[in-house]
C-alpha positions in Angstrom: -0.2 -0.2 0.0 1.6 3.3 -0.7 1.5 6.1 1.6 1.3 8.9 -0.6 -2.3 9.7 -2.4 -2.2 10.1 -5.9 -3.2 13.6 -7.5 -3.8 13.7 -11.4 -3.7 17.2 -13.1 -5.8 17.0 -16.1 -5.8 19.5 -18.7 -7.0 19.7 -22.5 -3.8 22.0 -22.9 -0.6 22.3 -20.8 -2.1 21.5 -17.5 -0.3 24.7 -16.0 -3.6 26.3 -14.5 -4.6 22.6 -13.5 -1.3 22.4 -11.7 -1.1 26.4 -10.2 -4.7 25.9 -8.7 -4.6 22.6 -7.6 -1.0 22.9 -5.8 -2.4 25.5 -4.2 -4.9 24.2 -2.7 -3.1 21.3 -1.8 -0.5 23.5 0.4 -3.4 23.8 2.7 -2.7 20.4 3.9 -0.2 18.0 5.4 -0.3 15.8 3.1 2.3 13.2 1.2 1.0 13.7 -2.6 2.2 11.9 -5.9 1.3 14.6 -8.6 0.9 13.3 -11.8 0.1 15.5 -15.0 -1.8 14.8 -17.8 -1.6 17.4 -20.3 -3.2 17.3 -23.9 -6.3 15.3 -22.6 -8.1 16.5 -25.5 -10.0 13.8 -26.8 -12.9 10.7 -25.8 -10.0 8.0 -25.9 -7.5 10.0 -24.1 -10.0 11.0 -21.2 -10.4 6.6 -21.1 -6.9 6.1 -20.9 -6.6 8.9 -18.3 -9.4 6.9 -16.5 -7.6 3.8 -16.5 -4.3 5.4 -15.4 -6.5 7.2 -12.5 -8.6 4.2 -11.3 -5.0 2.1 -11.7 -3.6 4.4 -9.1 -6.6 4.0 -6.5 -6.4 0.2 -6.8 -2.7 0.3 -6.0 -2.9 2.8 -3.2 -6.3 1.8 -1.6 -7.3 5.8 -1.5 -9.1 7.7 -4.4 -7.0 9.5 -6.1 -7.6 12.9 -6.3 -8.3 15.1 -9.8 -8.1 18.3 -10.5 -9.3 19.1 -14.3 -9.5 22.3 -16.6 -10.9 20.2 -19.4 -13.3 22.9 -21.3 -15.5 20.4 -23.7 -18.4 19.7 -21.6 -18.5 16.2 -23.0 -15.0 15.2 -22.2 -15.8 16.9 -18.9 -18.9 14.4 -18.5 -16.9 11.9 -19.5 -14.2 11.9 -17.1 -16.9 12.4 -14.3 -17.4 8.5 -14.5 -13.9 7.9 -12.6 -13.5 6.5 -9.4 -11.7 9.3 -8.3 -12.3 12.6 -6.2 -12.6 15.5 -9.2 -12.2 19.0 -8.8 -13.5 20.6 -12.2 -12.2 24.2 -12.2 -14.9 25.1 -15.1 -17.8 24.1 -13.6 -16.7 25.5 -10.5 -16.1 29.1 -11.8 -17.6 29.4 -15.4 -21.2 29.1 -14.8 -21.1 31.4 -12.0 -19.4 33.9 -14.2 -21.8 33.3 -16.8 -24.9 34.1 -14.7 -23.2 37.6 -13.2 -22.0 38.4 -16.7 -25.2 37.8 -18.5 -23.4 35.7 -21.1 -21.7 32.4 -22.2 -18.3 31.6 -22.0 -16.4 31.0 -25.7 -15.1 27.4 -24.1 -12.3 28.4 -26.6 -9.2 25.9 -25.6 -6.1 27.5 -24.9 -6.8 31.0 -24.2 -4.7 31.1 -20.9 -1.6 29.7 -22.4 -1.8 29.7 -25.9 -0.8 32.3 -29.0 -4.3 34.1 -28.5 -2.0 37.4 -28.2 0.9 37.4 -30.1 1.9 41.0 -28.9 1.7 39.7 -25.2 4.0 36.3 -26.5 6.7 38.7 -28.1 6.7 40.8 -25.1 7.7 37.5 -22.9 10.4 36.8 -25.4 11.9 40.3 -25.6 11.8 40.2 -21.7 13.6 37.0 -21.2 16.0 37.8 -24.0 16.9 40.6 -21.6 16.9 38.9 -18.4 19.6 36.6 -20.0 21.5 39.2 -21.9 21.8 41.0 -18.9 22.6 38.5 -16.3 25.3 38.9 -13.7 26.5 42.7 -15.3 26.2 41.8 -18.6 25.5 44.5 -21.3 25.3 47.2 -18.3 25.2 49.7 -21.1 21.6 49.0 -21.8 20.9 49.3 -17.9 18.3 52.0 -18.8 16.0 49.8 -20.4 16.0 48.0 -17.4 12.4 48.2 -15.2 14.6 47.0 -12.3 18.1 45.7 -11.6 18.6 43.3 -8.8 22.1 43.7 -6.7 23.4 41.0 -3.8 26.1 38.7 -3.7 26.7 35.7 -5.8 23.9 33.0 -5.6 21.6 35.0 -3.6 18.7 34.7 -6.0 19.1 37.1 -8.3 19.1 35.2 -11.9 16.2 33.0 -10.9 14.1 36.2 -9.9 15.0 38.0 -12.9 13.9 35.2 -15.3 10.6 34.9 -13.2 9.8 38.8 -13.7 10.3 38.4 -17.2 8.6 35.2 -18.0 5.5 35.8 -15.9 5.2 39.3 -15.7 7.1 40.9 -18.9 8.9 42.7 -16.7 13.0 43.5 -17.9 14.8 42.7 -15.0 18.9 42.8 -15.2 21.2 41.9 -12.0 24.5 43.1 -10.9 26.6 40.7 -8.6 28.4 42.6 -5.7 32.2 41.5 -6.2 34.9 41.8 -3.4 36.1 45.1 -4.7 32.7 46.4 -4.7 32.1 45.5 -1.2 35.7 46.6 0.1 35.1 49.9 -1.3 31.8 50.2 1.0 30.2 52.1 -2.2 27.7 51.6 -5.0 29.6 50.5 -8.1 29.8 53.1 -10.4 28.0 51.8 -13.1 24.9 51.5 -10.9 24.9 54.6 -9.7 22.5 56.4 -12.8 20.2 53.8 -12.3 19.9 54.4 -8.9 16.0 54.3 -8.3 15.8 51.1 -10.3 17.7 49.1 -7.9 16.4 46.3 -5.6 18.5 44.4 -3.2 19.1 40.9 -2.2 20.5 39.1 0.8 20.6 35.7 2.6 21.6 34.1 5.6 25.2 33.4 5.8 24.4 29.6 6.4 22.1 29.0 3.8 24.4 30.8 1.2 27.0 28.7 2.3 25.1 25.8 1.7 24.2 26.7 -1.8 27.9 27.5 -2.9 29.0 24.7 -1.9 26.7 22.5 -4.0 28.9 24.4 -7.0 32.5 24.7 -5.5 32.7 22.5 -2.4 35.6 23.2 0.0 36.6 26.5 -1.4 37.2 30.0 0.1 34.2 30.8 -2.2 31.7 28.3 -0.2 33.2 29.0 3.0 30.9 30.3 6.3 33.5 33.2 7.2 33.4 34.4 3.4 29.9 33.9 3.3 29.4 36.0 6.4 31.6 38.7 5.3 29.7 39.4 2.3 26.5 39.5 3.4 27.4 41.8 6.2 29.2 44.1 3.8 26.3 43.8 1.5 23.7 44.6 4.1 25.8 47.6 5.2 26.0 48.8 1.6 22.2 48.5 1.2 21.6 50.6 4.5 24.0 53.3 3.7 22.3 53.8 0.2 18.9 53.1 1.8 17.9 50.6 -1.1 15.1 48.3 -0.9 15.8 45.0 0.0 14.5 41.4 0.9 16.2 38.5 2.6 15.7 35.5 0.3 16.7 32.7 2.7 12.9 31.7 3.3 11.1 33.4 0.5 9.5 31.5 -2.6 10.5 33.0 -6.1 6.9 33.8 -6.4 6.9 35.8 -3.3 9.7 37.3 -3.9 8.6 38.3 -7.4 5.7 40.0 -5.8 7.3 42.0 -3.5 9.7 43.4 -5.8 6.6 44.6 -8.2 4.6 45.9 -5.1 7.7 47.9 -3.6 9.0 49.0 -6.8 5.5 49.7 -8.4 6.8 48.1 -11.7 4.8 47.4 -14.8 3.1 44.5 -14.9 2.5 43.8 -18.7 1.3 40.2 -18.7 -1.3 38.6 -16.7 
């Protein structure tokens, strides 16, 4: 008997919405889950295959699987309801009340949220991603005037993944600059950053966690030593206080949390929804 509860995320497209909503709900419960995604379940045969797989998981575990579905087609949704599982149909839950309130029927169009319905928005996402990658770790500093925000922090404090997340999900042009030993020793804002001071947002991290992260990259090195991490974070935080920069401690923050904090604090233009 498996101790983990099987959880299926089923969609007629990518499954991103089903996964996001379902995972958000499951975080409220101390549940050991076995997540399984079934994207592109967009035909009667695909639904029947999904039902077979779901019921096999239920028989193996002895517990009814949990199913989160964002299938749009009414016929396929009805077909899925035959499964011996607990099914949460997000479209049934939300679309009907919206139709009632708005006085109109939904389009029931597949792929509107993650497809190419808006080429302009898609191109913006790509442009923001390309900018984040080209401006990573102090690259193309001459293009900082294009940045909505420039993240500043010591190496491995979370700058790069946060920039990529801001670009991918919000269309925000985010660059990042790594504080070097020379920068920290000077105790002053690096020259290249001074013209863009109003776009800076700083990151820090607890030395113990920083040492763990760096040790995965360069074990037994000065770079990963606790002493070096303590020195760098202390000097960086001193600089942030001196320059009155807004900053966050990334130690226990998720990227999603950090991105939302940066957007709110810096009043950044959110271009994608």
